[in-house]
C-alpha positions as a Markdown table, in Angstrom:
| # | Residue | x | y | z |
|---|---|---|---|---|
| 1 | Unk | 0.0 | 0.1 | 0.0 |
| 2 | Unk | 1.7 | 3.3 | -1.0 |
| 3 | Unk | 2.3 | 5.8 | 1.6 |
| 4 | Unk | 0.9 | 9.3 | 1.3 |
| 5 | Unk | 3.1 | 11.9 | 2.7 |
| 6 | Unk | 1.6 | 15.3 | 3.7 |
| 7 | Unk | 4.3 | 18.0 | 3.6 |
| 8 | Unk | 3.8 | 21.2 | 5.3 |
| 9 | Unk | 6.3 | 24.0 | 5.3 |
| 10 | Unk | 6.1 | 25.2 | 8.8 |
| 11 | Unk | 8.7 | 27.8 | 8.1 |
| 12 | Unk | 7.0 | 29.7 | 5.5 |
| 13 | Unk | 3.4 | 29.1 | 7.2 |
| 14 | Unk | 3.3 | 32.7 | 8.7 |
| 15 | Unk | 4.4 | 34.3 | 5.4 |
| 16 | Unk | 1.6 | 32.2 | 3.5 |
| 17 | Unk | -0.9 | 33.2 | 6.1 |
| 18 | Unk | 0.0 | 36.8 | 5.6 |
| 19 | Unk | -0.4 | 36.5 | 2.0 |
| 20 | Unk | -3.8 | 35.2 | 2.3 |
| 21 | Unk | -4.7 | 38.1 | 4.6 |
| 22 | Unk | -3.7 | 40.6 | 2.2 |
| 23 | Unk | -7.0 | 40.2 | 0.3 |
| 24 | Unk | -8.6 | 42.1 | 3.2 |
| 25 | Unk | -8.2 | 45.9 | 3.4 |
| 26 | Unk | -8.4 | 48.1 | 6.5 |
| 27 | Unk | -12.2 | 48.4 | 6.2 |
| 28 | Unk | -12.4 | 44.6 | 6.1 |
| 29 | Unk | -10.4 | 44.3 | 9.3 |
| 30 | Unk | -12.5 | 46.9 | 11.0 |
| 31 | Unk | -15.7 | 45.1 | 10.0 |
| 32 | Unk | -14.4 | 41.9 | 11.3 |
| 33 | Unk | -13.4 | 43.5 | 14.6 |
| 34 | Unk | -17.0 | 45.0 | 14.9 |
| 35 | Unk | -18.6 | 41.7 | 14.2 |
| 36 | Unk | -16.3 | 39.9 | 16.7 |
| 37 | Unk | -17.3 | 42.5 | 19.3 |
| 38 | Unk | -20.9 | 42.0 | 18.7 |
| 39 | Unk | -20.6 | 38.2 | 18.8 |
| 40 | Unk | -18.8 | 38.4 | 22.2 |
| 41 | Unk | -21.4 | 40.7 | 23.8 |
| 42 | Unk | -24.5 | 39.7 | 21.8 |
| 43 | Unk | -25.9 | 37.7 | 24.8 |
| 44 | Unk | -25.6 | 40.7 | 27.1 |
| 45 | Unk | -27.3 | 43.0 | 24.6 |
| 46 | Unk | -30.2 | 40.6 | 24.2 |
| 47 | Unk | -30.5 | 39.9 | 28.0 |
| 48 | Unk | -30.5 | 43.7 | 28.7 |
| 49 | Unk | -33.2 | 44.2 | 26.2 |
| 50 | Unk | -35.1 | 41.1 | 27.5 |
| 51 | Unk | -35.2 | 42.3 | 31.0 |
| 52 | Unk | -37.0 | 45.4 | 29.8 |
| 53 | Unk | -39.3 | 43.7 | 27.3 |
| 54 | Unk | -39.6 | 40.0 | 27.2 |
| 55 | Unk | -37.5 | 36.8 | 26.9 |
| 56 | Unk | -38.9 | 35.6 | 23.7 |
| 57 | Unk | -38.1 | 38.7 | 21.9 |
| 58 | Unk | -34.5 | 38.8 | 23.3 |
| 59 | Unk | -34.0 | 35.3 | 22.2 |
| 60 | Unk | -35.1 | 36.0 | 18.8 |
| 61 | Unk | -32.8 | 39.0 | 18.5 |
| 62 | Unk | -30.0 | 36.9 | 19.8 |
| 63 | Unk | -30.5 | 34.5 | 17.1 |
| 64 | Unk | -30.5 | 37.2 | 14.5 |
| 65 | Unk | -27.3 | 38.7 | 15.7 |
| 66 | Unk | -25.6 | 35.3 | 15.8 |
| 67 | Unk | -26.8 | 34.3 | 12.5 |
| 68 | Unk | -25.7 | 37.6 | 10.9 |
| 69 | Unk | -22.2 | 37.2 | 12.6 |
| 70 | Unk | -21.8 | 33.7 | 11.3 |
| 71 | Unk | -22.7 | 34.8 | 7.7 |
| 72 | Unk | -20.1 | 37.5 | 7.9 |
| 73 | Unk | -17.4 | 35.2 | 9.2 |
| 74 | Unk | -18.1 | 32.6 | 6.5 |
| 75 | Unk | -17.8 | 35.2 | 3.8 |
| 76 | Unk | -14.5 | 36.6 | 5.0 |
| 77 | Unk | -13.2 | 33.0 | 5.6 |
| 78 | Unk | -14.0 | 31.9 | 2.1 |
| 79 | Unk | -12.3 | 35.1 | 0.8 |
| 80 | Unk | -9.1 | 34.5 | 2.8 |
| 81 | Unk | -8.8 | 30.7 | 1.9 |
| 82 | Unk | -9.4 | 31.4 | -1.9 |
| 83 | Unk | -7.6 | 34.8 | -1.9 |
| 84 | Unk | -10.8 | 36.5 | -3.2 |
| 85 | Unk | -10.6 | 40.3 | -2.9 |
| 86 | Unk | -13.9 | 41.7 | -1.5 |
| 87 | Unk | -15.0 | 45.1 | -2.6 |
| 88 | Unk | -15.3 | 47.8 | 0.0 |
| 89 | Unk | -19.0 | 47.8 | -0.8 |
| 90 | Unk | -19.6 | 44.5 | 0.9 |
| 91 | Unk | -17.8 | 45.4 | 4.2 |
| 92 | Unk | -19.5 | 48.8 | 4.2 |
| 93 | Unk | -22.8 | 47.1 | 3.8 |
| 94 | Unk | -22.3 | 44.8 | 6.6 |
| 95 | Unk | -21.2 | 47.7 | 8.9 |
| 96 | Unk | -24.2 | 49.8 | 8.0 |
| 97 | Unk | -26.6 | 46.9 | 8.6 |
| 98 | Unk | -25.0 | 45.8 | 11.9 |
| 99 | Unk | -24.8 | 49.5 | 13.2 |
| 100 | Unk | -28.5 | 50.1 | 12.2 |
| 101 | Unk | -29.8 | 46.9 | 13.9 |
| 102 | Unk | -27.9 | 47.8 | 17.1 |
| 103 | Unk | -29.2 | 51.5 | 16.9 |
| 104 | Unk | -32.8 | 50.3 | 16.6 |
| 105 | Unk | -32.2 | 47.7 | 19.5 |
| 106 | Unk | -30.8 | 50.4 | 21.9 |
| 107 | Unk | -33.2 | 53.1 | 20.9 |
| 108 | Unk | -36.3 | 50.7 | 21.7 |
| 109 | Unk | -34.7 | 49.8 | 25.0 |
| 110 | Unk | -33.9 | 53.4 | 26.0 |
| 111 | Unk | -37.2 | 54.7 | 25.0 |
| 112 | Unk | -39.2 | 51.9 | 26.7 |
| 113 | Unk | -37.1 | 52.5 | 30.0 |
| 114 | Unk | -37.8 | 56.2 | 29.8 |
| 115 | Unk | -41.4 | 56.4 | 28.6 |
| 116 | Unk | -42.7 | 53.0 | 29.4 |
| 117 | Unk | -44.9 | 52.2 | 32.4 |
| 118 | Unk | -43.9 | 50.0 | 35.2 |
| 119 | Unk | -46.4 | 47.5 | 36.7 |
| 120 | Unk | -46.3 | 44.6 | 39.1 |
| 121 | Unk | -48.0 | 41.4 | 38.3 |
| 122 | Unk | -47.8 | 38.6 | 41.0 |
| 123 | Unk | -44.8 | 40.2 | 42.6 |
| 124 | Unk | -43.0 | 40.5 | 39.3 |
| 125 | Unk | -42.0 | 43.9 | 38.1 |
| 126 | Unk | -42.5 | 44.5 | 34.4 |
| 127 | Unk | -42.3 | 47.5 | 32.0 |
| 128 | Unk | -45.1 | 47.8 | 29.5 |
| 129 | Unk | -45.3 | 50.0 | 26.4 |
| 130 | Unk | -47.3 | 53.2 | 26.2 |
| 131 | Unk | -48.7 | 55.1 | 23.5 |
| 132 | Unk | -45.7 | 57.6 | 23.7 |
| 133 | Unk | -43.1 | 54.9 | 23.9 |
| 134 | Unk | -44.5 | 53.0 | 20.9 |
| 135 | Unk | -44.9 | 56.2 | 18.9 |
| 136 | Unk | -41.3 | 57.1 | 19.6 |
| 137 | Unk | -40.1 | 53.5 | 18.7 |
| 138 | Unk | -41.8 | 53.6 | 15.4 |
| 139 | Unk | -40.4 | 57.1 | 14.6 |
| 140 | Unk | -36.8 | 56.2 | 15.3 |
| 141 | Unk | -37.1 | 52.8 | 13.7 |
| 142 | Unk | -38.4 | 54.5 | 10.6 |
| 143 | Unk | -35.7 | 57.1 | 10.7 |
| 144 | Unk | -32.9 | 54.7 | 11.1 |
| 145 | Unk | -34.2 | 52.4 | 8.3 |
| 146 | Unk | -34.5 | 55.3 | 5.9 |
| 147 | Unk | -31.0 | 56.5 | 6.7 |
| 148 | Unk | -29.8 | 52.9 | 6.2 |
| 149 | Unk | -31.4 | 52.6 | 2.7 |
| 150 | Unk | -29.9 | 56.1 | 1.7 |
| 151 | Unk | -26.5 | 54.9 | 2.8 |
| 152 | Unk | -26.7 | 51.5 | 1.1 |
| 153 | Unk | -27.7 | 53.3 | -2.1 |
| 154 | Unk | -24.6 | 55.6 | -1.9 |
| 155 | Unk | -22.4 | 52.6 | -1.1 |
| 156 | Unk | -23.4 | 50.7 | -4.1 |
| 157 | Unk | -23.2 | 53.7 | -6.4 |
| 158 | Unk | -26.9 | 54.2 | -7.2 |
| 159 | Unk | -26.3 | 57.8 | -7.4 |
| 160 | Unk | -27.8 | 58.3 | -10.6 |
| 161 | Unk | -31.4 | 59.5 | -10.2 |
| 162 | Unk | -32.8 | 56.8 | -12.7 |
| 163 | Unk | -31.0 | 54.1 | -10.6 |
| 164 | Unk | -32.1 | 55.6 | -7.3 |
| 165 | Unk | -35.7 | 55.8 | -8.3 |
| 166 | Unk | -35.7 | 52.3 | -9.8 |
| 167 | Unk | -34.5 | 50.8 | -6.4 |
| 168 | Unk | -37.1 | 52.9 | -4.3 |
| 169 | Unk | -39.8 | 52.1 | -6.9 |
| 170 | Unk | -39.0 | 48.4 | -6.4 |
| 171 | Unk | -39.2 | 48.7 | -2.6 |
| 172 | Unk | -42.5 | 50.7 | -2.9 |
| 173 | Unk | -44.0 | 48.0 | -5.3 |
| 174 | Unk | -43.0 | 45.3 | -2.9 |
| 175 | Unk | -44.6 | 47.0 | 0.0 |
| 176 | Unk | -47.8 | 47.6 | -2.0 |
| 177 | Unk | -47.9 | 44.1 | -3.2 |
| 178 | Unk | -47.6 | 42.7 | 0.2 |
| 179 | Unk | -49.9 | 45.0 | 2.0 |
| 180 | Unk | -52.7 | 42.4 | 2.4 |
| 181 | Unk | -50.4 | 40.4 | 4.6 |
| 182 | Unk | -49.3 | 42.9 | 7.0 |
| 183 | Unk | -51.2 | 46.2 | 6.7 |
| 184 | Unk | -54.2 | 45.2 | 8.6 |
| 185 | Unk | -52.3 | 43.6 | 11.4 |
| 186 | Unk | -49.9 | 46.6 | 11.6 |
| 187 | Unk | -52.6 | 49.3 | 11.7 |
| 188 | Unk | -54.6 | 47.2 | 14.2 |
| 189 | Unk | -51.5 | 46.9 | 16.3 |
| 190 | Unk | -51.1 | 50.6 | 16.3 |
| 191 | Unk | -54.6 | 51.2 | 17.5 |
| 192 | Unk | -54.4 | 48.6 | 20.2 |
| 193 | Unk | -51.3 | 50.0 | 21.6 |
| 194 | Unk | -52.3 | 53.7 | 21.3 |
| 195 | Unk | -55.6 | 53.0 | 23.0 |
| 196 | Unk | -53.8 | 51.3 | 25.9 |
| 197 | Unk | -56.7 | 49.0 | 26.7 |
| 198 | Unk | -54.7 | 45.8 | 26.3 |
| 199 | Unk | -51.3 | 45.7 | 27.8 |
| 200 | Unk | -48.7 | 43.2 | 28.7 |
| 201 | Unk | -49.7 | 41.3 | 31.9 |
| 202 | Unk | -53.5 | 41.8 | 31.3 |
| 203 | Unk | -55.8 | 38.8 | 31.5 |
| 204 | Unk | -58.2 | 38.6 | 28.5 |
| 205 | Unk | -61.3 | 36.6 | 27.7 |
| 206 | Unk | -62.1 | 36.2 | 23.9 |
| 207 | Unk | -65.4 | 34.3 | 23.6 |
| 208 | Unk | -65.1 | 33.7 | 19.7 |
| 209 | Unk | -61.6 | 32.0 | 20.3 |
| 210 | Unk | -62.7 | 30.2 | 23.5 |
| 211 | Unk | -59.7 | 31.7 | 25.2 |
| 212 | Unk | -58.8 | 32.9 | 28.6 |
| 213 | Unk | -55.2 | 34.0 | 28.8 |
| 214 | Unk | -52.4 | 36.4 | 30.0 |
| 215 | Unk | -51.0 | 38.8 | 27.4 |
| 216 | Unk | -47.4 | 38.3 | 27.1 |
| 217 | Unk | -46.6 | 40.8 | 24.3 |
| 218 | Unk | -48.3 | 43.2 | 22.0 |
| 219 | Unk | -46.3 | 43.8 | 18.9 |
| 220 | Unk | -47.0 | 45.7 | 15.8 |
| 221 | Unk | -48.4 | 42.8 | 13.9 |
| 222 | Unk | -49.5 | 40.2 | 16.5 |
| 223 | Unk | -50.3 | 39.7 | 20.1 |
| 224 | Unk | -49.0 | 36.7 | 22.1 |
| 225 | Unk | -51.3 | 35.3 | 24.8 |
| 226 | Unk | -50.6 | 32.5 | 27.2 |
| 227 | Unk | -53.7 | 30.2 | 27.5 |
| 228 | Unk | -54.4 | 29.9 | 31.3 |
| 229 | Unk | -56.1 | 26.6 | 30.8 |
| 230 | Unk | -53.6 | 24.7 | 28.7 |
| 231 | Unk | -50.5 | 26.9 | 29.3 |
| 232 | Unk | -49.9 | 27.3 | 25.6 |
| 233 | Unk | -48.6 | 30.4 | 23.9 |
| 234 | Unk | -51.0 | 31.5 | 21.3 |
| 235 | Unk | -50.2 | 34.0 | 18.6 |
| 236 | Unk | -53.3 | 36.1 | 17.5 |
| 237 | Unk | -53.1 | 38.5 | 14.5 |
| 238 | Unk | -53.9 | 42.0 | 15.7 |
| 239 | Unk | -56.6 | 42.4 | 13.1 |
| 240 | Unk | -58.5 | 39.4 | 14.6 |
| 241 | Unk | -58.0 | 40.7 | 17.9 |
| 242 | Unk | -59.3 | 44.2 | 17.1 |
| 243 | Unk | -62.6 | 42.8 | 15.6 |
| 244 | Unk | -63.3 | 40.3 | 18.3 |
| 245 | Unk | -65.1 | 41.1 | 21.6 |
| 246 | Unk | -62.3 | 41.2 | 24.2 |
| 247 | Unk | -63.0 | 41.2 | 28.1 |
| 248 | Unk | -60.0 | 42.7 | 29.8 |
| 249 | Unk | -59.4 | 41.9 | 33.4 |
| 250 | Unk | -57.1 | 44.7 | 34.5 |
| 251 | Unk | -54.5 | 43.7 | 36.9 |
| 252 | Unk | -54.1 | 47.2 | 38.4 |
| 253 | Unk | -57.8 | 47.7 | 39.1 |
| 254 | Unk | -58.2 | 49.2 | 42.6 |
| 255 | Unk | -61.6 | 47.5 | 43.1 |
| 256 | Unk | -60.5 | 44.2 | 41.9 |
| 257 | Unk | -61.8 | 41.9 | 39.2 |
| 258 | Unk | -65.3 | 40.4 | 39.8 |
| 259 | Unk | -66.0 | 37.0 | 38.6 |
| 260 | Unk | -68.9 | 34.6 | 39.3 |
| 261 | Unk | -69.9 | 30.9 | 39.1 |
| 262 | Unk | -73.5 | 29.7 | 38.5 |
| 263 | Unk | -75.2 | 26.6 | 40.1 |
| 264 | Unk | -78.5 | 25.0 | 39.2 |
| 265 | Unk | -80.9 | 23.8 | 41.9 |
| 266 | Unk | -84.2 | 22.0 | 41.6 |
| 267 | Unk | -87.6 | 23.8 | 42.2 |
| 268 | Unk | -88.7 | 23.5 | 45.8 |
| 269 | Unk | -85.3 | 23.7 | 47.2 |
| 270 | Unk | -85.0 | 26.0 | 50.4 |
| 271 | Unk | -83.5 | 29.3 | 49.4 |
| 272 | Unk | -82.0 | 29.7 | 52.8 |
| 273 | Unk | -79.9 | 26.5 | 52.6 |
| 274 | Unk | -78.7 | 27.5 | 49.1 |
| 275 | Unk | -77.6 | 30.8 | 50.3 |
| 276 | Unk | -75.9 | 29.3 | 53.3 |
| 277 | Unk | -74.1 | 26.8 | 51.3 |
| 278 | Unk | -72.8 | 29.4 | 48.7 |
| 279 | Unk | -71.7 | 31.6 | 51.4 |
| 280 | Unk | -69.7 | 29.0 | 53.0 |
| 281 | Unk | -68.2 | 28.1 | 49.5 |
| 282 | Unk | -67.0 | 31.7 | 49.4 |
| 283 | Unk | -65.6 | 31.5 | 52.9 |
| 284 | Unk | -63.7 | 28.4 | 52.1 |
| 285 | Unk | -62.2 | 30.0 | 49.1 |
| 286 | Unk | -61.2 | 33.1 | 51.0 |
| 287 | Unk | -59.2 | 30.9 | 53.4 |
| 288 | Unk | -57.5 | 29.3 | 50.5 |
| 289 | Unk | -56.2 | 32.8 | 49.5 |
| 290 | Unk | -57.8 | 32.9 | 46.1 |
| 291 | Unk | -60.6 | 35.4 | 46.8 |
| 292 | Unk | -60.5 | 38.8 | 48.2 |
| 293 | Unk | -62.5 | 39.2 | 51.5 |
| 294 | Unk | -62.6 | 43.0 | 50.9 |
| 295 | Unk | -64.6 | 42.5 | 47.7 |
| 296 | Unk | -67.4 | 40.8 | 49.6 |
| 297 | Unk | -69.8 | 38.3 | 48.2 |
| 298 | Unk | -73.1 | 38.6 | 46.2 |
| 299 | Unk | -75.5 | 35.6 | 46.0 |
| 300 | Unk | -78.6 | 36.0 | 43.9 |
| 301 | Unk | -81.3 | 34.1 | 42.0 |
| 302 | Unk | -80.5 | 34.9 | 38.3 |
| 303 | Unk | -83.0 | 32.7 | 36.4 |
| 304 | Unk | -86.0 | 30.5 | 36.8 |
| 305 | Unk | -85.6 | 28.0 | 34.0 |
| 306 | Unk | -87.7 | 25.2 | 32.7 |
| 307 | Unk | -85.8 | 22.6 | 34.7 |
| 308 | Unk | -84.6 | 24.4 | 37.6 |
| 309 | Unk | -83.3 | 27.7 | 39.3 |
| 310 | Unk | -80.0 | 29.3 | 38.4 |
| 311 | Unk | -78.1 | 30.8 | 41.5 |
| 312 | Unk | -75.0 | 32.9 | 41.0 |
| 313 | Unk | -72.1 | 33.3 | 43.5 |
| 314 | Unk | -70.2 | 36.5 | 42.6 |
| 315 | Unk | -66.8 | 37.2 | 44.1 |
| 316 | Unk | -63.6 | 39.4 | 43.8 |
| 317 | Unk | -60.4 | 37.8 | 42.5 |
| 318 | Unk | -57.2 | 38.4 | 44.3 |
| 319 | Unk | -55.4 | 37.9 | 41.0 |
| 320 | Unk | -56.8 | 37.7 | 37.5 |
| 321 | Unk | -53.9 | 35.2 | 36.6 |
| 322 | Unk | -55.5 | 32.7 | 38.9 |
| 323 | Unk | -59.0 | 32.9 | 37.4 |
| 324 | Unk | -59.0 | 29.3 | 36.3 |
| 325 | Unk | -57.6 | 28.0 | 39.6 |
| 326 | Unk | -60.1 | 30.2 | 41.6 |
| 327 | Unk | -63.1 | 28.8 | 39.6 |
| 328 | Unk | -61.9 | 25.2 | 40.1 |
| 329 | Unk | -61.7 | 25.8 | 43.9 |
| 330 | Unk | -65.2 | 27.3 | 44.0 |
| 331 | Unk | -66.8 | 24.5 | 42.1 |
| 332 | Unk | -64.9 | 21.9 | 44.2 |
| 333 | Unk | -66.1 | 23.4 | 47.4 |
| 334 | Unk | -69.7 | 23.5 | 46.1 |
| 335 | Unk | -69.5 | 19.9 | 45.2 |
| 336 | Unk | -68.2 | 19.0 | 48.6 |
| 337 | Unk | -70.7 | 21.0 | 50.6 |
| 338 | Unk | -73.9 | 20.0 | 48.8 |
| 339 | Unk | -74.3 | 16.8 | 50.9 |
| 340 | Unk | -73.9 | 18.8 | 54.2 |
| 341 | Unk | -76.8 | 21.2 | 53.2 |
| 342 | Unk | -78.9 | 18.4 | 51.7 |
| 343 | Unk | -78.8 | 20.0 | 48.2 |
| 344 | Unk | -78.1 | 18.5 | 44.8 |
| 345 | Unk | -76.1 | 20.3 | 42.0 |
| 346 | Unk | -77.4 | 17.9 | 39.4 |
| 347 | Unk | -79.8 | 19.1 | 36.8 |
| 348 | Unk | -83.3 | 18.1 | 38.2 |
| 349 | Unk | -85.2 | 15.3 | 36.5 |
| 350 | Unk | -88.4 | 16.7 | 35.2 |
| 351 | Unk | -89.7 | 13.6 | 33.2 |
| 352 | Unk | -88.9 | 9.9 | 32.7 |
| 353 | Unk | -89.9 | 7.4 | 30.0 |
| 354 | Unk | -91.1 | 4.0 | 31.0 |
| 355 | Unk | -89.7 | 1.7 | 28.3 |
| 356 | Unk | -92.0 | -1.1 | 29.2 |
| 357 | Unk | -95.1 | 1.1 | 28.8 |
| 358 | Unk | -93.7 | 2.5 | 25.6 |
| 359 | Unk | -93.4 | -0.8 | 24.0 |
């Protein structure tokens, strides 16, 4: 079997490496240095942003930064290995894009920190967007993107009016052609944020979607809600959210959030026993720390139906985020106490069919 000898001239290796690096100019080295700096500190950038906004968005930004860094390193690595001279336009383009991305990143964080609204949800301090902060974010993002486009046009030499208008015309055509996919959600997002009715941390009910959830984030195009029943994160387009009926259970309401559970009893059942049982249900739930005692209790006959009487137990939640847990607790105590008061929660039987007679 023939031997294969791999000869490496270690003496000339530094010189060969320098020859390969000569394909990179000063602007290329500067771009690589900036890229390396961003790669090293990208996690701290994203974490800082995430502490102000949310973890999901910080992770998304971290992936974008790392992906951009990797692409840039691969391009320069290929250029060095095969001794391909890159034009200044490529390095300048990467510098402008990275710089613009970081400027938007820090502008949003600083604006939210300065003009956002702090709120506490279940002992967790959060900063939510306001109309002022969102308007300023959109303004500065638009300004930075516009400057970026102008710089890229100049970098690639589209200084001729015909070339410039062609590029801008293509961008305008693309925006117009894709407006059906983003315009409705974007405008709805602006309306939702500017009105301030739905904010991060609020608990909402959407009957059409059969959803009770906590708002994690309101973005320009979509709203992310965590289903309190299944603990799933649900992404709702803002256009659908704006057109649906949404019950907002505000977490900062001084009076608290009122909720109720209905129970059916048969005709002829003693009203006093019903009221006593439901009052004890409320008291037991208060002792478990799910219902506010200050809000009091309201017990009322709400409907006399064909098969029974519907009674309502109304109470005040300590936390809207525990709405499902509280409802389960109330129903469980009602079930456990019905025998004590000689009551039945089952739907009353109003008629029966004798099969022998029917046959």
